[in-house]
N, C-alpha and C positions, 0 to 999 in steps of 0.2 A: 503494499499500500504506500502511496506517497501523494502528497497534495498542497493545499491553498496557501495562505501566505507563507514566507520563504527564506531563510539564509542563516548563516551562523558563522561563529569563528571558533576554532578548535582549540581546545586544550585538553588532552587526555588524561593521563594520570599525573604523577608529580611533577616537579618542576622542569621546564622545557629546556633548559640549558643542557641537560643530559643528551639529548638528541641532537640539537641544533649546533652545539659546539664541536661536534665531530666534523672535521673536513670542511671548514668554513670556506676554504678557497674552491672547492668542488661546488658547493651549494650556492656560493655567490654566482658562479657561472650559470648554474641551473636557473637561479633566480632571473637572469636576464631574459630567458626564454618563457618564463611564466608570468611575470607581472606585465601586463599588455596596456593598461591605461596610459594615455598621453602624459599625465602629470608626474608619472614615474619613468616611463619609458624615455622621456627626454633627458633624464639625468645620466651622470656617469656612474654607471651601476658598479663599476669595479671599485669605486670609492666608498659604497655602501656597506656598512657593517651590518650583517644579517641579524645580529642580536638586538639591534635597535629597532627592528620591526617586530622582534618578540616582545620587547618592553612597549611598543605601540600598541600590540594586541592586547597585552595585560592592562595597560591604562585605559583602553576604549571599553573593555569588559568591566573593570572594577571602578572606573571613575574616582580613583582615589590613589594617590601616589604610594602611600605606605602599604595598602593591601595589594597594590599591583606588584611592589617589590616582593612582598612575602610570597606572592603566587608564583613568582619565577625564580626565587631563591637569591635575591639580591638584597644589600643593605639599603636602606631609604635614601642615603646620599648618592649611592650609585644610580638609583632610579631617577632621582632628581636631575643628576648629570646626563642620563640617557635622554630625558625630556628636553633639556637645553639642547642637546645634539639634534634631537629630532626636529626642534623648531627651526634650527639653523638649516637642516637638510631640505626641509620643505618649505622654507620661507613663510611659516605661518605659526601663529600661536598654538594650534591643534587643540589645546586644553585650557579652559578658563575657569578661574575659581568661581564656585557657585555653592554657597552655604557651607557645609561641611565636605564637600567633595568638589568635582570638576565637571564641566560640561564640554563636550567636544564642539569644536567649530564646524562650519560647513565643509571646509577642506578635510578635516578629519573624519567626518561622516562619509565623504567621497571616496577616501583612502580605505575605510575599513573593510568594505567587501573584498576588493582586489587584493590587499595585504593577507586577509584571512584565507583566501583561495591559495594564494602562493605558499604560505606556511603550510597548510594542510598537504598540499602536493609535495612539499619538500619533505615533511615528516613521513608521508607514505614512502618516498623513495629511500630514505635512510633506514626505515624501520618497518619494510613491507610486510614481515611476517609476524609483526608484534600483535598479539591478539588483544582483545578488549575483554577485561574481567570486571563486570559490574560490581562484584562484591568488594573489590578493593580500589575501584576508580574514585578519583577525586576530581570533581568537575561541577561547574555551575551552569545551569541551563535555565534560559529565560523564556517564557512564553506569555502570550497575551490571549485572554479568554473573556467570554461574557459572563454575567452574573449566573447564567445557567450552567456554564462550565465550572464556575467556582463551587457551586452546590452539588453538581452531579457528578462530574468527571474528576475534578480535583481531589476530593476526598479518597475516592477509590485509587487514584494514581499515587497519592501520598503513601497509603498503606503499602502498595506494591514497591515503591522506593525505599522505605524504611526496611522492608523485608529483604529485598534483593540488592539493593545498591545504596547503602547507608551513607557512603561518602559523596553521593550526588546531591548538590544542593538546587532547589528549584525556586525561581523567582516567578511570581505570577502577576502579570501586569493587567490592568483593565482595558478591555477591548470595546470602546464605545464608538469608534469610528473605523469602518472596514478599510476604507482606503488608506487612511493614516497607518493603520496597523500593517498593512501589506507593504507600504513604503518602508517602514521600520524593519520588517522582515528581509526586505531585499538589501537594505543597508547593513544586515547582520546585527541589529540592535535586538533582534528578537530571534529566537531559534524555530519557533513554531506558532501557529494560531489555532485555536480550537473554538468553534462556535457554529452558528447557523447563518446562513446569508452572507458568507465571506465573499470579497472581492476575488476576481480572477487576475492572473498574471502569466505571461508565457515563460517567465523565469521560475515559477513555483509548480508545485505538484499538489493536488488535492485528493484526499482519500475519504470516502465515506465511512464514518464510524458507526452511526446508526440512524434511524428515523424516529423523530419524536411526534406525539399527537398532544392535542388539547383536551382538557377537561374542565369542568366547573367546579369551584369550590364555594361552599355556603357554610354558615354557622351550623355547628353539628346539631344542636337542638332543633333549630328549624328545619334542618334537613330530615330529621327523624319524624318530624310532625307533618311531612308533606308527601305527596305521591310522586314527587319527581319534578323536573322542569319541562313545562311545554313551551313552545315557541313564543307564545303570546306573554307568558309569565316572565321568561327570560328577557324580553324586551322591555317589560313594564318594571321590573326590579331595577333599584339604583346599582350602579356598577362601580368596583373599584378598578383601577386601571394602573399597569406598570408602564412607564415610558421611560426607556433608558436614555433617549435623546433629549429628554426635556419637552417642555410644551405640554399639550394635552394628549398627544399620541394619536390624535385623530386625523382623517380617517384611517381605521385599520383594516385588515382583511376581513375581520368580523363585521365591521360596519358595512362593508361591502355586500356580505352575505344577507345581512339583516334588510338592507335596501332592496335586494331582489324579491323579498317578501312583502315589501312595503311597510317595513318596520324601521324604527329608530330607537336606540337606547339613550338613557341619560347617564353620563359619567358623573358620579358624585364625588369621587374621590381619585386624584391622580398622583400617583407615587414614584419616586425616582429610583427606588431600590425594590426589587422583587420580593426580598425577605420580609418587607413590611406587609405585603399584601395579605397573606393569612391572617396576621394579627390584626387588621383593621376589619377584616371580614368577621372574625369570630366575635360572638356576642352582638352582632348587628344585623340588619336586614340586607346588607350588601351581598352582591354576588361577584365573582371574578372569574376570568377564563385564564388559565395557566397552562404551561407545559405539564404533562402528567407526572414525569420524574420529579419535577420540582414541587408539585402539589403534594405529592405523597410523602415527602420529607417532613410535612408539617402537620399531618393528620393527627398525631399525638400531642405534640407540644403546643399546637395552636387552637385546640378544640374546633377543628373544622371537618367537614365531611366532603369527600370527592364524589361528584355526581357527573353523570355523562351529559354532554351538551345536547340541546334539543334539535340540533341539526348538525349536518356533516361539516367539519372544519378541515380543510387541507391540512395534512401533516407536513413536517418540515425537516430537513436533513441537518445532522450535526456532522461537521466535517473537521479533518485535521489538514492543515495547509503548511508546507515548509518549502524551502529552496531545494534546487538540484544538488547543491553542495553536500547535502546530507549523504550522498552516495560515497563520498570520500572521508567521511567521519564516522569511525565505528561507534563512538559514544552516542552521537546524536542518532544513528540508525537503531541502535539499541533502545534509545529513549522511545523514538517513534514506534518502535514495535511494542514497547511497553504500554503505550497509550492504546494502541489497537487492542492489546489483551484486556486492558481495562474496559474497553468498549464491549468486548466480547462478554464480559462478566455482567456489565451492566444490562445487556440484552438478554441474559440467561436468566439466572436465578433472580437477579435483582431488578429486572427489567419488566415494566408493565405495557410499554407502548408497542404497538405493531410495527416491526422493522420492515414489513413488506408493503407498508402504505405508501401512497404516492406523495412525494414531498411537494409543499406548496412553494410558490415563487416568492412569497412574502411570509417572514417568520415573526413578524412583530406581535401578532396576536392581540390580546386584550383583556 
């Protein structure tokens, strides 16, 4: 499986000097044929110290001089010196102070992908037979996902990582803008995207994890006292709506379906976080429409009941997106496979939604 937003920089196990300081002369010549973008290709590559690029990679990933130094086995003054040399080499500040860390400049962001590609290929040449052992690997992987992914996929993924790869650290960023997230993936600021309705890119691969469907939730006491929802009641009840993008979230796919029946709903409560929805529904006359796996997470703790919607709402796909660079990165390949295995568990014993359903074009729901 491979897919949707896209890229990553490689650091496999312990400090990278171990591989990269073997035969610097040979790898510097190899570097000339690997780095192809113009801002690097126009330089005199024979004068480039390859270890400066390793330092750049660590700085890009850690955004902090001390942590970057620890990552590749350097003293902090040595990393500061490497940063000064990098700035001179690329005629740019590259990293600017921002709070307790640093933020990359536009030029640093442009360099991140090609430098990461080059270093991955060099590592593959110098240690082609070195296997990846998740039980001993030390690595930081950064993904972006929606609220859905936080609630449904990440908990299962965390349990798998703690069992099989306790040295792999996972950073989860919010995915609120699919286009922006894809751009970050392509710049190697992210390693993968998980979610629905993700943007496409020729540089990325998309893998279907599973398909999710919608259900309705109501206050548990009110649901027990009713015969279920019919279409007229559904439209007449006040609705709670989750809108990640802000605003009133309308019109959504559900409003379009209601309009076909000549009906319109009233949204009495609009919320910015999906986790709040079950708690505002509990103890009130509100109804809400949520992804089934999300809704079932709250049936015990929020005193809500899951009930079927009174009409067919198209399902939506949850996808995994990453760049093609993953093919050259054993650690990232293992991680992507781990995500797929988690999805398999969610659609097996832990899954309720039909994974043979037809995905909708719009997964916003309501």
